[in-house]
Phi, psi and omega in degrees: 000130182288168174291151173285167180302317176297320179295323179297321179303318179288312185299321187270356177293138179263010178292144182289321178241125180237136181241113181245119176252120187220155179287172181299143179058032178292333187108035183294323182290317178300314176297321179301321180292322175296318178298317177301317180297320182301316181274338182282347182290344175271140183287156173060031177266160175238117185242133182236136173244121186241125177244166183301322181225164179300317183296320179295316180303320183281321183283327185289314194226342192301308184294317179296319182293316176301312182301313186290318181292325180289316181297330178268004179060032175272332187277132177256319182214132179241124181252105183292319183291327182264354185051055179223153180226129173257128184268169181296337177267012177073008169287142181241137180245131182237137169254127184226164182242147180284348177280359174224067186297333180300334180292347180252352181291132178089356179276167177241135185237138169268328178209143180226131169250123175252099185275143185047051185299331182292346178265001185255140177298137183302329181295337175298326178277306188290326186259339185241302190280318183300314177297330181292340179272345195291316188293332181252009184051046184292161180259162178216147174232118174261123182227122193197158164269141182301155175219071182076191184264071183253200187297331177293325175298316178298316181294318178300318180291322182285337187303328179289349183240007181248141175295142177069012176244148171212143184244151181220147176219127181220146179273173177301316183296326179301331182289333177082005182261346183239124181292157183298326181298324180289322178295320176295323177297318179295326179298327178286331186268325186272157169287167188297314182295317180295320178299314181297320182290311189283328186250327179262355176059041177259152179274123182247141176274131179244022179292150176086222187297139179287315184263072188287348180273359181295133177220113185302329183292324184257337183261349177252135178231149176265357183247103179290158178293156178290131182234129166226189186292342180268355182289128173281125182256142180244124188236116171270135184218143177242133190268016177306139184297317177216114351271150169281128191235140175211146174236143185246133185218162169249134179246119177236107185066237177255022180250130178246124182242103178277121185234354180209160181216154176228123175228116184231120178279144178058044190242186179212175185293329175303317180292326175298314178301315182298317181293319178297319179289329175294319183279323186227071187294333187247001184273146166288139184230127170256130181252141176241085189265169169301129182297334179295347179293349176284341177251329184291128182253120176291325174225181183287350190256335189209161179264167177301318179298318181294324177299316179296318179294319180295337178280355179095009179277146173271127182265132173246093184201147178254184183294330179227152177293147172294152181308145181305314182297331177288323176294319179296316179298320180296316179296314180299320181294325179281331174296317172196121180284172177297336176276353180094012182273136176257124179239359180231121177233156181228129179287152189297338179287345182274072189291326180289319177301313180297315180297319182291317180298322185272356187242335185289139183232168173274153172298145187303127176079008182228176170249030179258123181299141179290127178220166170064010176263185180294338179247038182296117181248014193280332191292312177293324176296324175297315177302315180293320182296320178298319180294309185294318183296324180284319185284310181229069182287165170276118184273143177292156180293139175274119185262159172287168183291109181251008180291346181274355178297133180253142178275137184232156172295146175280000000 
């Protein structure tokens, strides 16, 4: 299958350094394989594909790249442990991760693809990869979805004023892999900033408050939901020793109504169970706990998760917590979607929930939530995030069938 017109614009550019900012499922991996082939057709080249982590490098492109190079009889030797491929013309292709920059120090590059570059520390480029391109006047392609106003934003803006640089920006729809109906569905589910960033590929500022979609007029209610003994209660909980935090909600369809909270200093999970049973002795309870509670032991005999299960609560938890940014995005999207829909409300009596949502900020110049300081607001927000992410998560875009795309010689 040939490249789309937007992909062709990037592919056919003769700029030495290209910066491509694109929406989700634009077809970045497919384009990357064409780019690798373009530079690999020359003998004795060294080509590097760099992703934020080792797992991403392997999952995103490794299997497809092996298959295509093998089917075209380009591959001479494949090293699974090193994630490297030697071609019949003695060109070598290496997959590397930005979480191990020392593996790239001292190498020489003819071509570099930095995938999801906005998630990579700038020093990986300035201190490691840029010098590696110098002796051979190598080329580079930065291809990424935006992640706030970071160094990729600066590079994207500067590209129009620098020799040998060119920048490109394309939306998810421009890629042709995601139908318009799916993008419209995402617009209903995501908050406005996340939708613009993930699908329209715009640079959004996340400075200041984390939960920027909070609006007291639409998200705070003075009328709690109706509760009786048959009501199923949903409890998000964080096991921090001080304070131990939990929020209690009713979920009806895609609407989450937080109506109660528990904050206990110097406490443990036994006391959380006792307090929940004192308040709601006859209700069924589903808990959305911190995943680390499966290892964290309140006593020498049992874990936090086991204590909740022994109390008769149903646990909704996986082996690992969802990424912090995914939990934050889910809460923001439920506070107000890009379409303006509110699916998360908090009753006015939940003063700690409201205080935490309206007060937690990012560390200056980062997208890392401020924690462990005198104004730490993270614990109740973590509890809320576990509940919201499980109940109303942001779903990934559904793509059309792209397995039929064929890799071609350049």
